[in-house]
Each structure stands twice: as structure tokens, then as C-alpha cells.
C-alpha positions in Angstrom: -10.5 2.4 -8.5 -9.1 1.7 -11.3 -10.2 0.6 -14.7 -10.5 -2.6 -15.7 -7.0 -2.8 -17.8 -5.5 -1.1 -15.0 -6.4 -4.3 -12.9 -5.0 -6.3 -14.8 -2.0 -4.4 -14.5 -2.1 -4.2 -11.1 -2.5 -7.6 -10.7 0.4 -8.5 -13.0 2.2 -6.2 -10.6 2.1 -8.4 -8.1 3.6 -11.8 -9.6 7.3 -10.7 -9.6 9.7 -10.6 -6.4 11.5 -7.3 -6.6 14.7 -6.0 -5.9 16.4 -3.0 -4.4 18.8 -1.4 -2.3 18.8 -0.5 1.5 20.0 2.5 1.8 18.8 5.6 1.2 21.8 6.9 -1.2 21.3 3.6 -3.1 18.0 2.4 -3.6 18.1 2.3 -6.7 17.6 0.7 -9.4 15.3 -1.6 -9.0 12.0 -2.9 -11.0 8.6 -1.0 -11.3 6.3 -2.1 -14.0 5.5 1.3 -15.9 1.5 1.7 -17.2 1.3 3.1 -20.9 -1.3 5.6 -22.4 -2.8 2.5 -23.6 -2.1 0.4 -20.1 -0.2 -1.7 -21.1 2.5 -2.9 -19.2 6.4 -3.0 -18.9 8.8 -4.6 -16.3 11.3 -1.6 -16.0 14.1 -0.3 -14.0 13.9 3.2 -12.0 16.2 5.0 -11.7 16.4 7.8 -9.0 17.6 11.5 -9.6 21.8 11.9 -7.9 20.9 15.2 -6.9 18.0 18.0 -7.4 18.8 21.5 -9.6 18.0 24.0 -6.6 16.0 23.1 -2.9 12.3 22.4 -4.2 9.9 23.4 -1.8 7.8 19.9 -1.4 4.4 19.4 0.1 3.4 15.4 1.5 -0.7 15.4 2.1 -1.1 12.5 4.4 -4.8 10.5 5.0 -3.0 10.0 8.5 0.2 8.9 10.6 -2.1 6.7 12.6 -0.4 3.7 11.3 3.3 1.4 10.3 2.3 2.1 6.9 2.0 5.4 6.9 5.0 6.0 9.3 6.8 3.9 6.5 5.4 6.2 3.7 6.9 8.9 6.0 10.3 7.1 6.4 11.2 7.1 3.2 9.9 10.9 2.2 11.6 12.1 5.0 15.0 10.3 4.0 15.2 11.1 0.3 13.9 14.9 1.1 17.0 14.9 3.0 19.3 12.8 0.6 18.4 15.4 -2.3 18.6 18.8 0.0 14.9 19.3 -0.7 12.2 21.4 1.7 9.8 19.2 2.7 6.5 20.2 4.9 4.0 16.9 5.6 0.4 17.5 6.5 -1.6 15.0 8.7 -5.3 15.2 7.1 -6.3 13.4 10.6 -7.9 10.4 8.2 -10.0 9.6 5.4 -13.5 11.4 6.6 -11.9 14.3 6.3 -11.7 15.7 2.7 -12.4 19.2 3.4 -9.8 19.2 6.2 -6.5 17.5 3.3 -7.9 20.2 0.8 -7.1 23.4 3.1 -3.9 21.7 3.9 -2.6 21.4 0.2 -4.3 25.2 -0.6 -2.3 26.6 2.5 0.9 25.1 1.6 1.3 25.8 -1.9 0.0 29.7 -0.5 2.4 29.2 1.6 5.0 28.8 -1.5 5.3 24.6 -2.1 6.2 24.0 -5.8 4.9 20.0 -5.8 2.3 18.2 -3.9 3.1 14.8 -3.5 -0.3 13.6 -2.9 -1.8 10.4 -0.6 -5.9 11.3 -1.1 -8.4 10.1 1.4 -10.8 10.5 -1.7 -10.3 9.5 -5.0 -12.7 11.8 -6.6 -13.2 14.2 -3.9 -9.5 16.1 -4.9 -10.2 16.4 -8.4 -11.5 20.6 -8.7 -7.9 21.1 -6.0 -6.1 19.1 -8.6 -7.7 21.3 -12.1 -6.6 24.5 -10.2 -2.7 23.4 -9.1 -2.7 22.2 -12.6 -3.3 25.7 -13.6 -0.7 27.3 -11.1 1.6 24.7 -12.7 2.2 23.0 -9.4 3.3 19.7 -10.3 1.4 16.6 -8.3 2.5 13.0 -7.7 -0.5 10.5 -6.8 0.8 8.2 -4.1 0.2 4.3 -2.9 -3.9 5.4 -3.2 -4.6 6.4 -6.4 -7.1 9.3 -8.1 -9.4 9.9 -11.0 -8.4 12.9 -12.2 -6.1 13.4 -15.1 -4.8 16.6 -13.6 -1.7 14.6 -12.4 1.8 14.6 -13.4 2.4 11.4 -12.1 1.2 8.3 -10.1 3.3 6.3 -8.2 0.8 3.4 -6.9 -0.3 0.7 -4.3 -2.3 -1.4 -5.3 -5.0 -3.0 -3.2 -6.4 -4.9 -6.1 -3.3 -6.4 -6.0 -3.2 -7.7 -2.9 -6.6 -8.9 -2.8 -5.8 -11.0 -5.6 -2.0 -12.3 -5.4 -3.9 -13.1 -1.9 -6.7 -15.4 -3.5 -3.7 -16.7 -5.5 -1.2 -17.7 -2.1 -4.7 -20.0 -1.4 -5.4 -21.3 -4.4 -1.6 -22.7 -5.4 -2.1 -24.9 -2.2 -5.8 -25.9 -2.7 -6.0 -26.0 -6.3 -9.1 -27.4 -7.4 -9.8 -31.0 -7.5 -8.5 -30.9 -3.6 -10.6 -30.8 -0.5 -12.1 -27.9 0.0 -11.1 -24.9 2.8 -13.6 -22.5 4.2 -12.3 -19.0 4.4 -13.2 -16.1 6.5 -12.9 -12.9 4.7 -12.4 -9.5 6.5 -11.3 -7.6 4.4 -11.7 -3.6 6.9 -14.1 -1.1 5.9 -17.5 -1.2 3.9 -17.8 1.2 1.2 -13.9 2.8 1.3 -12.5 2.3 -1.5 -9.2 0.3 -1.0 -11.6 -2.2 0.6 -13.7 -2.7 -2.3 -10.3 -3.7 -4.7 -9.6 -5.3 -2.0 -12.7 -7.3 -2.7 -12.1 -7.6 -6.5 -8.5 -8.7 -6.2 -9.3 -11.6 -3.3 -12.5 -12.6 -5.4 -10.7 -13.1 -8.7 -8.0 -14.7 -6.9 -9.4 -17.4 -5.0 -10.7 -18.8 -9.2 -10.2 -22.0 -10.0 -9.3 -23.3 -6.4 -11.1 -25.2 -3.7 -11.8 -22.8 -2.3 -14.9 -21.7 0.3 -15.6 -18.0 1.7 -18.4 -19.2 4.5 -18.6 -15.3 5.5 -17.5 -12.0 5.0 -17.6 -9.2 7.5 -16.3 -5.4 7.1 -15.5 -4.0 10.7 -13.4 -0.4 11.2 -9.3 -1.3 11.3 -9.1 -1.0 14.5 -7.9 -4.6 16.9 -10.6 -4.4 19.0 -13.2 -4.2 15.8 -10.9 -7.1 13.9 -10.6 -9.0 17.5 -15.0 -8.7 17.3 -15.4 -10.2 14.3 -13.0 -12.6 14.1 -14.8 -14.2 17.5 -18.2 -14.1 15.9 -16.5 -16.0 12.8 -15.2 -18.7 15.2 -17.6 -18.8 17.3 -20.2 -19.3 13.7 -18.3 -21.9 11.9 -15.8 -24.6 14.0 -14.2 -25.9 10.7 -12.5 -22.8 9.6 -9.5 -22.9 7.7 -8.2 -20.2 7.1 -9.1 -16.1 8.1 -7.8 -13.7 5.7 -8.2 -10.1 5.8 -6.3 -6.9 6.6 -3.0 -6.7 8.7 -4.5 -5.5 11.2 -6.7 -8.6 11.5 -3.9 -10.6 10.9 -2.2 -9.4 13.9 -5.4 -9.4 15.9 -5.9 -12.7 15.1 -2.7 -14.2 16.7 -3.7 -13.8 20.7 -7.2 -15.2 19.7 -6.4 -17.8 17.9 -3.4 -19.3 20.8 -6.5 -18.2 23.2 -8.7 -21.1 22.1 -6.2 -23.2 21.1 -6.8 -22.9 17.5 -3.1 -21.9 16.6 -2.6 -24.3 13.0 -6.2 -25.4 13.0 -6.6 -21.7 11.3 -4.5 -20.0 9.4 -4.4 -16.7 9.2 -3.2 -14.8 6.2 -2.8 -10.5 5.8 -3.4 -8.8 2.7 -0.3 -6.5 3.3 2.5 -6.6 5.0 3.1 -4.8 8.4 6.2 -5.0 11.3 3.6 -6.9 13.0 2.3 -8.8 10.3 6.5 -9.6 9.6 6.9 -11.0 13.4 4.2 -13.0 13.3 4.7 -14.7 10.2 8.7 -15.3 11.5 6.9 -16.3 14.3 5.3 -18.5 13.2 1.9 -17.9 14.1 0.6 -16.0 10.4 0.8 -18.1 7.5 1.8 -15.3 4.6 1.8 -11.8 3.4 1.8 -9.7 0.3 4.6 -6.8 0.9 4.3 -3.8 -1.8 7.6 -2.0 -0.9 6.4 1.1 0.8 9.0 2.7 1.6 11.1 2.8 -1.8 7.3 3.4 -3.3 7.6 7.0 -1.2 11.0 7.2 -1.8 10.1 7.2 -6.0 7.2 9.5 -5.0 9.9 12.5 -4.1 12.2 11.4 -7.1 9.3 11.6 -9.5 8.4 15.3 -8.1 11.9 16.3 -8.2 11.7 15.4 -12.0 8.5 17.0 -12.8 10.2 20.1 -11.3 13.3 20.3 -13.7 11.3 18.9 -17.2 13.2 15.7 -16.6 12.0 12.6 -18.6 8.9 10.9 -15.9 6.9 7.4 -16.5 3.6 8.6 -15.9 2.4 5.4 -13.8 3.7 3.1 -12.2 3.9 0.2 -10.2 5.7 -1.6 -7.4 7.0 -5.4 -8.3 5.2 -7.2 -4.9 5.8 -10.5 -4.1 4.2 -12.8 -1.3 6.1 -14.4 1.7 5.6 -16.6 3.9 7.3 -18.7 6.7 9.2 -20.8 4.0 11.1 -17.5 3.2 10.9 -14.7 5.1 13.3 -14.0 6.3 14.8 -12.8 2.4 13.1 -10.2 3.6 14.8 -6.8 2.8 13.0 -4.8 6.2 14.6 -1.7 5.0 12.5 -1.6 1.6 9.5 -1.8 4.1 9.3 -0.3 6.9 10.8 2.8 8.9 12.7 1.8 11.6 11.1 1.2 15.0 12.6 4.5 16.6 11.3 6.3 13.8 8.3 9.0 15.1 7.2 11.4 12.7 8.6 13.9 10.6 6.7 16.7 9.1 9.1 18.7 7.6 12.9 18.9 6.6 15.0 20.5 7.3 
């Protein structure tokens, strides 16, 4: 998904705690990692725009709106569009297999007068022809969260599955360094072949190096709770002396009732690669051990700001990556949920205003 240099950058991006304001109108300044053209990175202060020169028309293309992660993205973009008095149209492709649907949605939105596109891509490479066409039409594109391989975008505001995997591995290494008794881990990163899962896998396997960690089994599967529940039950049946199950947020959430029903809470610990409201509550209730967090709401807000800066010819950092951190049961109360999750009452919004 990323070059090796950028992978290393993403790895480092997860190693520093982040800070930001809670209210939508004053969420900046905040620290981000700014990546140069040569792959070098520096921690800089990100400042959004205080106002927009005009009510720009912006399209935001999402893979789907089926989970709390993209709900948080929707919330952040909607709140920022309202604050800046922008017109925002949100499009749901229906899932990662629906590349042609996402392409058609973007083409139709631009034909309808959109002046910029915020792209949560369903494919790393599959939209490159469209992105080249948009560049010719001078329609700036902000690549958000997932990452595309094309250079025909104005800015990248990325999450990093590599960093999430790497830091999950490092979390285990810090608790079980080389020379200590070996712990057995079941690794359940998600659906085989998905780009973000490949990055989870690369990061995690790099992250556990130098620790007393044995990955006793790797199981891939769809990120639905039924599938993940079955995979968890399989690994518990096969490995009676398992110490950890590490995987997606869905995996961690699904693992709580399974471990409870088998009276294995505390014996087998759950670590999530990324944070959702369910994982957050699980950590607070001491049913889940820990999770990495990249602040999805603030990433979404930054993507809107980057689009406005591109439209108005203002200076734009070419690639920015959130500064994330791990939370566990000892410090979960320090997490600012306004940076990470949509409010519980929030429902998808497809047009602003």
C-alpha cells in the first residue's frame, strides 16, 4: 500500500500521543506527521482555515457507511462543512467490491457541479484513470484514510493500517520482551487479500520482532461479527493455552461474549488494531485489553480543510498522517471521544446544507 519509506513513516506516526480540541469550531491546532516528497517526516502543527472564501461544492466518496469508523468520518466532515458554510454531498459506494459504483458516483457528482472531491477509496489502484481525468479538469482531490497510488491528487490525509498493526505488535513486545516467558497469540486481521489487511499483517509481523511472541495461528475472514465469532471459537478450540487474540475492532468486540461464555476472561486477552465505540467501552469495562487509536473525526475535519485550501490556492501539506497512540485499561479515561467517534445519536448525513 505504501512505499517502504512511507511505511516506516507510518510506523513512527503511531508512536507519539496526539492532542486536539473537542469542539468542531476549535479542534485545531493539532500535531500531525507531515511527509515530504522524499519520504522524510516531521511533526508539525496543523491549522485549519477559520473560514472559506465562498460556499464551495465538495463531494465526499466513502466505501460504505456500515460501521462506526465511517460514521465518525461522516460526522467530522459534516460538522466541518457546516462550520465553513460549504456544500457537501456524501456518497456511499456500498462496500469495497463496488469500484465501478464509486467511479460512477464521483463522475456524476462532478458533472453536477462539484468543485473538489474527498476520496475514501475502495481501491488503491482502481481509481487512477479517474483521478487523472479529474486533474485535467482541475478538480482537486483529497485522498483520505485509505490511500491511493496515484500522484494525481492534491493532498493525502491518511490513516495507517501498517502503523496500527506495527504498534499492536510493539504493545505486546513491551509487555513480553525477548527472554521472558513466551506468549501464544492468535492473529485475526480481517478478510484475506484486502489491501488494508495486508498492511495490518506487514505491520504486526514487523512489530512483534524482538519479543517473546509466538503467532500460533493466523485466520482470515470477513469483518462481520458472526464470522469473527466463529474464527475466535475455532482458535480457542484448537489452542487451549492461548494468551492473546489480536485482530480488528470487530474481532475484539466479538471476542468479549465468547470469552465470557467460556469463563476465559483474563486468561485470554483481546487487543484491537483500531478503536471503535464498542472497543472503547470494552476497555473501560476491562473486557478488552487495549487498542490503537487514530482520531477519525479529526482526520475527516482535516480532509475538508485540505480541500478548501486547494480550492483557494493556499499552502497545503502534501501528505499528513495523524499522530496516534495506544490506550489500555490504565489510561482509557484520557481518551477524548470527540476526536474519535460520532455521537451516539448521530445518523448518516448525505447533504450539507
